[in-house]
C-alpha positions in Angstrom: -44.0 15.0 -34.2 -43.8 17.0 -30.9 -46.2 16.1 -28.1 -46.5 16.3 -24.3 -45.4 13.4 -22.0 -49.0 12.8 -21.2 -49.9 12.4 -24.8 -46.9 10.1 -25.3 -48.2 7.7 -22.6 -51.5 7.4 -24.4 -49.8 7.0 -27.8 -47.5 4.3 -26.4 -50.5 2.4 -25.0 -52.1 2.5 -28.4 -48.9 1.3 -30.1 -48.9 -1.7 -27.7 -52.5 -2.5 -28.8 -53.9 -1.9 -25.3 -57.7 -2.4 -25.4 -58.5 -1.6 -21.8 -56.9 0.3 -18.9 -58.0 0.0 -15.3 -57.3 3.0 -13.0 -58.1 5.8 -10.7 -57.1 9.5 -11.4 -55.5 12.0 -9.1 -53.4 15.2 -9.0 -50.0 13.8 -10.2 -51.5 11.8 -13.1 -54.2 14.3 -14.1 -52.5 15.3 -17.3 -52.4 11.7 -18.5 -56.1 11.4 -17.7 -56.8 14.5 -19.8 -55.2 12.8 -22.8 -57.2 9.6 -22.0 -60.3 11.7 -22.2 -59.4 12.8 -25.7 -58.7 9.4 -27.3 -61.0 6.7 -28.6 -58.6 3.8 -29.1 -58.9 2.0 -25.7 -61.4 1.8 -22.9 -60.7 3.1 -19.4 -62.5 1.4 -16.5 -62.7 3.5 -13.4 -62.3 1.2 -10.4 -63.3 2.4 -6.9 -60.0 1.6 -5.3 -56.4 1.5 -6.7 -55.8 -2.0 -5.3 -58.8 -3.2 -7.3 -57.4 -1.5 -10.5 -54.3 -3.6 -10.3 -56.1 -6.8 -9.5 -58.5 -6.2 -12.4 -55.5 -5.7 -14.7 -54.1 -8.9 -13.2 -57.3 -10.9 -13.8 -57.4 -9.6 -17.4 -53.8 -10.7 -18.0 -54.2 -14.1 -16.4 -57.3 -15.0 -18.4 -56.3 -13.5 -21.8 -52.5 -14.0 -21.8 -52.2 -10.3 -22.7 -50.4 -7.6 -20.7 -52.7 -5.9 -18.2 -52.5 -2.1 -17.6 -53.3 0.0 -14.6 -52.8 3.7 -13.9 -52.8 5.3 -10.5 -51.7 8.6 -8.9 -48.9 9.4 -6.5 -48.7 8.9 -2.7 -51.7 6.9 -1.3 -52.8 6.1 -4.9 -49.6 4.2 -5.4 -49.4 2.6 -1.9 -52.9 1.3 -2.4 -51.7 -0.4 -5.6 -48.7 -2.1 -3.9 -50.7 -5.2 -2.8 -51.8 -5.7 -6.5 -48.2 -5.5 -7.6 -47.0 -8.0 -5.0 -49.8 -10.3 -6.0 -48.8 -10.2 -9.6 -45.1 -10.5 -8.8 -45.4 -13.7 -6.7 -47.5 -15.4 -9.5 -45.4 -14.0 -12.4 -48.3 -12.1 -14.1 -47.5 -9.6 -16.9 -48.9 -6.2 -16.0 -47.7 -2.6 -16.4 -48.6 -0.2 -13.7 -48.1 3.5 -14.4 -48.1 5.9 -11.5 -48.0 9.7 -11.3 -45.3 11.3 -9.2 -44.8 14.8 -7.8 -42.8 17.1 -10.1 -39.0 16.3 -10.3 -38.0 19.5 -8.4 -40.2 18.4 -5.5 -39.0 14.8 -5.3 -37.2 14.4 -2.0 -38.8 17.3 -0.2 -41.7 15.5 1.4 -44.1 17.2 -1.0 -47.9 16.7 -0.9 -48.7 13.1 -1.9 -45.0 12.3 -2.4 -43.9 8.7 -1.8 -40.8 6.9 -2.9 -42.8 4.7 -5.3 -39.7 3.3 -7.0 -38.1 2.3 -3.7 -41.3 0.8 -2.5 -42.0 -1.2 -5.6 -38.5 -2.5 -6.2 -39.0 -5.7 -4.1 -42.4 -6.6 -5.7 -41.8 -5.8 -9.4 -39.8 -7.5 -12.1 -38.4 -4.1 -12.9 -39.3 -0.5 -12.3 -38.5 2.9 -13.9 -38.5 6.5 -12.8 -38.7 8.7 -15.9 -36.4 11.7 -15.5 -36.3 12.9 -19.1 -39.3 13.1 -21.4 -37.1 11.9 -24.3 -36.7 8.5 -22.5 -40.5 8.0 -22.1 -41.3 6.1 -25.4 -38.3 3.8 -25.0 -39.1 3.0 -21.4 -42.8 2.3 -22.2 -41.6 -0.1 -24.9 -39.2 -1.8 -22.6 -41.8 -2.1 -19.8 -44.2 -4.1 -22.0 -41.3 -6.2 -23.3 -39.9 -7.0 -19.9 -43.4 -7.7 -18.4 -44.3 -10.3 -21.1 -41.0 -12.1 -21.8 -38.8 -14.5 -19.9 -40.4 -15.1 -16.5 -43.3 -12.7 -16.8 -44.1 -10.2 -14.1 -45.3 -6.7 -13.2 -43.3 -3.6 -14.3 -43.8 -0.2 -12.7 -43.3 3.2 -14.4 -43.2 6.3 -12.2 -43.8 9.6 -14.1 -43.3 13.0 -12.4 -46.0 15.5 -13.2 -43.7 17.9 -14.9 -42.6 15.2 -17.4 -46.2 14.9 -18.5 -46.3 18.6 -19.4 -43.0 18.9 -21.2 -42.9 18.4 -25.0 -40.5 16.4 -27.2 -40.4 14.6 -30.5 -42.4 11.3 -30.3 -40.8 8.3 -31.9 -41.9 4.9 -30.7 -39.1 2.3 -31.0 -39.8 -0.7 -33.2 -37.4 -2.9 -31.3 -36.1 -3.3 -27.8 -32.4 -3.3 -27.0 -31.5 -4.2 -23.4 -28.0 -5.7 -23.4 -28.4 -6.9 -19.8 -31.8 -8.6 -20.3 -31.7 -11.7 -22.5 -33.8 -14.5 -21.1 -32.7 -18.0 -22.2 -35.4 -19.4 -24.5 -33.9 -22.5 -25.9 -33.0 -25.4 -23.6 -29.7 -27.2 -23.7 -30.2 -30.1 -26.2 -27.7 -32.4 -24.3 -29.6 -31.9 -21.1 -32.9 -32.5 -22.9 -31.6 -35.8 -24.2 -30.2 -36.8 -20.8 -33.6 -36.0 -19.2 -35.6 -38.0 -21.8 -33.2 -41.0 -21.4 -33.7 -41.0 -17.6 -37.5 -40.6 -18.0 -37.8 -43.4 -20.5 -36.0 -45.9 -18.2 -38.0 -44.9 -15.0 -40.6 -47.1 -13.4 -42.6 -44.5 -11.5 -42.3 -41.2 -13.3 -44.5 -38.3 -12.4 -45.1 -35.0 -14.3 -45.5 -32.1 -11.9 -47.1 -29.1 -13.6 -46.8 -25.6 -12.2 -48.2 -22.2 -13.2 -45.3 -21.6 -15.5 -46.9 -24.1 -17.9 -50.0 -21.9 -18.2 -47.9 -18.7 -18.6 -45.9 -20.4 -21.4 -49.0 -21.4 -23.3 -47.6 -24.9 -23.4 -50.4 -27.1 -22.0 -51.3 -28.5 -25.5 -47.7 -29.8 -25.7 -47.9 -31.3 -22.2 -51.1 -33.1 -23.2 -49.3 -34.4 -26.3 -46.3 -35.6 -24.3 -48.6 -37.3 -21.7 -50.6 -39.1 -24.3 -47.4 -40.2 -26.0 -45.7 -41.5 -22.9 -48.6 -42.4 -20.5 -46.9 -40.7 -17.6 -49.2 -39.7 -14.7 -49.6 -36.1 -13.9 -50.2 -33.9 -10.8 -51.0 -30.2 -10.9 -50.3 -27.3 -8.5 -52.9 -24.8 -7.5 -51.7 -22.5 -10.3 -51.8 -25.2 -12.9 -55.4 -26.3 -12.7 -56.8 -26.8 -16.1 -53.5 -27.9 -17.7 -55.1 -31.3 -18.3 -58.8 -31.9 -18.5 -60.3 -32.9 -15.2 -61.3 -36.3 -16.5 -58.0 -37.2 -18.0 -57.1 -40.8 -17.0 -53.5 -39.6 -16.4 -54.4 -36.7 -14.1 -54.4 -37.5 -10.3 -55.3 -34.1 -9.2 -53.7 -31.3 -7.2 -50.8 -32.0 -4.9 -49.6 -30.2 -1.7 -51.1 -29.1 1.6 -54.7 -29.7 0.4 -53.9 -32.0 -2.4 -55.5 -35.3 -3.4 -54.2 -38.4 -1.6 -53.3 -40.1 -4.9 -51.4 -37.0 -6.1 -49.4 -36.7 -2.9 -48.6 -40.4 -2.8 -47.6 -40.3 -6.5 -44.9 -37.7 -5.7 -43.9 -39.5 -2.5 -43.3 -42.8 -4.4 -42.0 -41.4 -7.7 -38.5 -42.4 -9.0 -38.3 -39.4 -11.3 -40.1 -36.1 -10.9 -40.5 -34.0 -14.1 -41.2 -30.4 -13.0 -42.7 -28.2 -15.7 -42.8 -24.5 -14.7 -43.1 -25.2 -11.0 -41.1 -23.6 -8.3 -41.4 -26.2 -5.4 -43.5 -23.9 -3.2 -43.6 -24.8 0.5 -47.4 -25.4 0.2 -46.6 -28.1 -2.4 -43.6 -29.8 -0.9 -44.5 -30.1 2.8 -41.5 -31.2 4.7 -38.7 -30.4 2.2 -36.1 -32.9 3.3 -38.3 -35.8 2.5 -40.1 -34.4 -0.5 -39.9 -36.8 -3.5 -37.0 -38.4 -1.6 -36.8 -41.4 -3.9 -36.9 -39.4 -7.1 -34.4 -37.9 -9.5 -35.6 -34.4 -10.5 -36.0 -32.9 -13.9 -36.6 -29.2 -13.4 -37.5 -27.0 -16.4 -37.9 -23.3 -15.8 -37.2 -20.1 -17.7 -35.9 -18.5 -14.5 -32.5 -19.9 -13.7 -32.8 -18.5 -10.1 -35.7 -20.9 -9.5 -33.6 -24.0 -10.3 -31.9 -25.5 -7.2 -33.4 -22.9 -5.1 -35.3 -25.4 -2.9 -34.9 -28.8 -4.4 -31.7 -30.0 -6.1 -32.2 -30.8 -9.7 -30.5 -33.8 -11.3 -31.5 -32.6 -14.8 -31.7 -28.8 -14.7 -33.0 -27.2 -18.0 -33.2 -23.4 -18.3 -35.5 -22.3 -21.1 -39.0 -21.4 -22.2 -41.2 -24.3 -21.5 -42.9 -24.2 -24.8 -39.6 -24.5 -26.6 -38.2 -27.2 -24.3 -41.3 -29.3 -24.6 -41.1 -29.1 -28.4 -37.6 -30.5 -28.0 -38.9 -33.2 -25.6 -41.4 -34.4 -28.1 -38.8 -34.5 -30.9 -36.1 -36.3 -28.8 -38.6 -38.7 -27.2 -39.2 -40.2 -30.7 -35.7 -41.7 -30.4 -36.4 -43.6 -27.2 -38.6 -46.4 -26.1 -40.4 -45.7 -22.9 -41.3 -48.2 -20.2 -44.8 -49.3 -19.8 -46.3 -47.2 -17.0 -49.7 -48.9 -16.9 -49.0 -50.7 -13.6 -47.9 -47.4 -12.0 -51.1 -45.7 -13.3 -53.1 -48.6 -11.9 -51.4 -48.2 -8.5 -52.3 -44.5 -8.4 -55.8 -45.2 -9.5 -56.1 -47.7 -6.6 -54.9 -44.9 -4.2 -57.6 -42.6 -5.7 -60.3 -45.3 -5.1 -59.1 -45.9 -1.6 -59.2 -42.2 -0.6 -61.1 -40.1 -3.2 -61.8 -36.5 -2.9 -65.2 -36.5 -1.2 -67.4 -34.9 1.4 -70.3 -36.0 3.6 -73.6 -34.6 2.5 -75.2 -32.2 5.0 -78.6 -32.9 6.4 -79.6 -29.3 7.3 -77.2 -27.0 5.5 -75.4 -27.1 2.1 -71.8 -28.3 2.0 -69.4 -25.9 0.2 -67.9 -28.7 -1.9 -71.4 -29.5 -3.3 -71.8 -25.8 -4.3 -68.5 -25.8 -6.2 -69.2 -29.2 -7.8 -72.7 -28.2 -8.8 -71.5 -24.9 -10.3 -69.1 -27.0 -12.4 -72.0 -29.3 -13.5 -74.2 -26.3 -14.4 -71.6 -24.1 -16.2 -68.5 -26.3 -16.8 -66.3 -24.9 -19.7 -68.7 -21.9 -20.1 -67.1 -20.4 -17.0 -63.9 -18.8 -16.0 -63.6 -19.1 -12.3 -61.9 -16.6 -10.0 -61.5 -16.9 -6.2 -60.6 -15.0 -3.2 -58.3 -16.7 -0.6 -59.4 -19.1 2.1 -61.3 -22.3 2.4 -63.4 -21.5 -0.6 -60.3 -21.2 -2.7 -59.2 -24.7 -1.8 -62.6 -26.3 -2.3 -62.8 -24.6 -5.7 -59.4 -26.0 -6.7 -60.4 -29.5 -5.4 -63.9 -29.8 -6.8 -64.4 -27.6 -9.9 -64.0 -29.6 -13.1 -61.4 -27.5 -14.9 -61.0 -28.3 -18.5 -58.7 -25.7 -20.1 -55.8 -23.4 -19.1 -56.5 -19.9 -17.8 -59.9 -21.2 -16.5 -58.8 -20.8 -12.9 -57.8 -17.3 -11.7 -56.5 -17.1 -8.1 -53.9 -15.6 -5.9 -51.4 -18.4 -5.2 -48.1 -17.1 -4.0 -49.3 -14.1 -2.0 -52.7 -15.4 -1.0 -54.5 -12.1 -1.3 -57.9 -11.7 0.2 -59.9 -9.2 -1.8 -58.4 -10.4 -5.1 -61.5 -12.3 -6.3 -64.1 -9.7 -7.3 -61.7 -7.2 -9.0 -59.9 -10.0 -10.9 -63.2 -11.5 -12.0 -64.1 -8.0 -13.2 -61.0 -8.1 -15.4 -61.9 -11.6 -16.5 -65.3 -10.4 -17.6 -63.9 -7.5 -19.6 -61.3 -9.7 -21.4 -63.6 -12.7 -22.0 -67.1 -11.5 -22.9 -68.0 -15.0 -24.3 -67.5 -16.7 -20.9 -69.4 -16.5 -17.6 -67.2 -14.9 -15.0 -67.7 -16.6 -11.6 -66.1 -15.5 -8.4 -66.1 -18.0 -5.5 -65.5 -16.0 -2.3 -66.0 -16.0 1.4 -67.9 -13.8 3.8 -64.5 -12.4 4.9 -62.8 -11.9 1.6 -65.8 -10.3 -0.3 -65.9 -7.3 2.0 -62.3 -6.3 1.2 -63.1 -5.0 -2.3 -66.9 -5.0 -2.3 -67.0 -1.5 -3.8 -66.2 -3.1 -7.1 -69.8 -4.2 -7.4 -70.4 -0.7 -8.6 -67.7 -0.9 -11.2 -69.3 -4.0 -12.5 -72.7 -2.3 -12.8 -71.3 0.8 -14.4 -69.5 -1.1 -17.2 -71.9 -3.9 -17.6 -69.6 -6.6 -16.4 -71.8 -9.5 -15.1 -69.7 -11.1 -12.5 -71.5 -13.9 -10.5 -70.2 -13.8 -7.0 -70.9 -17.0 -5.0 -70.3 -16.4 -1.3 -69.7 -19.5 0.7 -70.9 -18.0 4.0 -69.9 -19.8 7.2 -69.8 -16.7 9.4 -66.1 -17.3 10.0 -62.7 -16.4 8.7 -62.9 -20.1 7.7 -59.3 -21.1 7.1 -58.0 -19.3 10.1 -60.8 -20.9 12.2 -59.8 -24.3 10.9 -56.2 -23.8 12.0 -57.3 -22.5 15.4 -59.5 -25.6 15.8 -56.8 -28.0 14.8 -53.6 -26.5 16.2 -54.7 -23.9 18.8 -57.0 -26.0 21.0 -60.1 -24.3 19.5 -59.2 -20.8 20.8 -61.1 -18.9 18.1 -59.4 -15.6 18.3 -61.0 -12.9 16.2 -62.4 -15.2 13.5 -66.1 -15.0 14.2 -67.9 -13.0 11.5 -71.4 -13.4 12.8 -71.9 -9.6 12.4 -72.6 -9.2 8.7 -74.4 -7.0 6.3 -77.4 -8.2 4.3 -75.5 -9.2 1.2 -78.6 -9.4 -1.0 -79.6 -5.9 -0.2 -76.0 -4.7 -0.5 -75.6 -5.9 -4.1 -79.0 -4.5 -4.9 -77.8 -1.1 -3.6 -74.9 -1.4 -6.1 -77.3 -2.1 -9.0 -77.0 -5.9 -9.1 -79.1 -8.9 -8.0 -78.9 -10.8 -4.8 -80.0 -14.3 -3.8 -80.0 -15.8 -0.3 -79.7 -19.6 -0.7 -80.3 -22.5 1.8 -81.3 -25.4 -0.5 -80.0 -27.2 -3.6 -83.1 -26.2 -5.5 -82.7 -22.5 -4.6 -79.1 -22.7 -5.8 -79.8 -24.2 -9.2 -82.6 -21.6 -9.8 -80.3 -18.7 -8.7 -77.4 -19.8 -11.0 -79.7 -20.0 -14.0 -81.3 -16.6 -13.2 -78.0 -14.9 -12.5 -76.5 -16.0 -15.9 -79.7 -14.9 -17.7 -79.8 -11.5 -15.9 -76.5 -10.2 -17.4 -76.0 -8.2 -14.2 -73.4 -8.4 -11.4 -74.9 -10.9 -8.9 -74.3 -12.2 -5.5 -75.4 -15.7 -4.4 -75.1 -15.9 -0.6 -75.0 -19.6 0.2 -75.3 -20.5 3.8 -72.9 -23.4 4.4 -71.8 -25.7 7.3 -70.0 -23.5 9.7 -67.5 -26.1 10.9 -66.6 -27.7 7.6 -62.8 -28.2 7.2 -60.7 -28.4 4.0 -59.4 -32.0 3.8 -57.1 -33.7 3.0 -54.5 -31.6 4.8 -50.8 -32.0 5.2 -50.0 -30.2 8.5 -47.0 -27.9 8.7 -43.8 -29.9 9.2 -45.2 -33.1 7.8 -44.4 -35.1 4.7 -46.8 -35.4 1.8 -47.7 -39.0 2.8 -48.6 -37.8 6.3 -52.0 -36.4 5.4 -55.0 -35.7 7.7 -57.9 -37.4 5.9 -61.6 -37.3 6.4 -62.4 -39.2 9.6 -58.9 -38.5 11.1 -59.7 -35.2 12.9 
């Protein structure tokens, strides 16, 4: 059957069982939008900024495990989308971004709204395509979804010149993908698995170090089974929160720059470190030359480029974590593991010595209490998104995460403005959950226009602004390391957030007390509207513990040390 390139794009999305597309139309992509208008198979959500479209697709993908889709136009439409692509790329999130391009005959002539989208996107995508022949379009669309969702996931970009969307050709969607140069290793090496299990079984102080790859591989139930079977203590990265339930006796919290004392000490003293889908990010390792210096390292990752990149692995295993963990469970039945109860007791003592805590405020609410209380009120009913800054770390520290994909945040890129649009995507993909966005008074203003998108499409995101009238994390660093020279971090000039959200069709609450907070959360959930809870918090509260730059994990600044 013959059809235009524009129609092919829509039919390909339908073949991939796409249920929602986030986007913003424009001249170069207009023919595709005309075909979107004619179809009834998937919903299109009109964001108010292209960056938000990609973040929304990203939040949808992170929370559902499906491929997110965004569509933008050429030139500034695409450049606005680049931050979203880079955010997804650094956190390995499967999305497909389709952009319009000027007609092929105009490419290279500095035409109106022309930009080298493929050249720009190459460093921040897993792969990208420029479609030059309409006959290639179905195959490329199929390959894009396949590449985005297999191996180490990531964003794929497809750039489509406008004339391609007008041309006609026979439409045949391939049933399979054949890419000779792209064959991710799924199965781990059995000999390496056996060697790793043998080393783990004889260790005295093993630690399982879970990264975001465990979430992406849908392998957390296997990790829980392995932990229960062996009794090995666990630490999580920022991106792995929810891998274990918050109250697991084997979980010693998040490690790294703002990690728990017990978690950081566990890694510092470990004699074997079992890395599951983690990439040894600098915010985790601290001073690299002394990171886990007493430990042999087991590193399992589907991306061979991640292994030995920063930390030398003694037992490298390339493969899909789900598959490798199945092998781990099978092989471990042939070994007798040491009793790690004394090691768990030692870490429990560290936690009792220096627990995550905060000092209650007398006049203003403490941000940690707000996060903790939200967890008490909503718990597993919520999927929690964040922007980037102090509120992100407090959320990671104090929210009681109980399942994978419950925590949606920009880890690798640290993108302010991510929270609201990603929470919008979460709300669309998970209508049975309460979508909560913890944000700051700096971050929320970066994509605040998406309040209107929430209203238009009935997406009841609850935004909790931890308002300290500062760019809080930058202020914290300026206080600690720049002799309190607070350069351009004072945000005392602010809009009335309650009136602002009301102007966008939502509900606003200004909160000063615990009682007001409890009442506002209850009312916000019941309202089924986009809401904004502005909580006035202690201006000078710091995120602690903290491992300063250039320090080892055991050299933490703790409460009372400032």
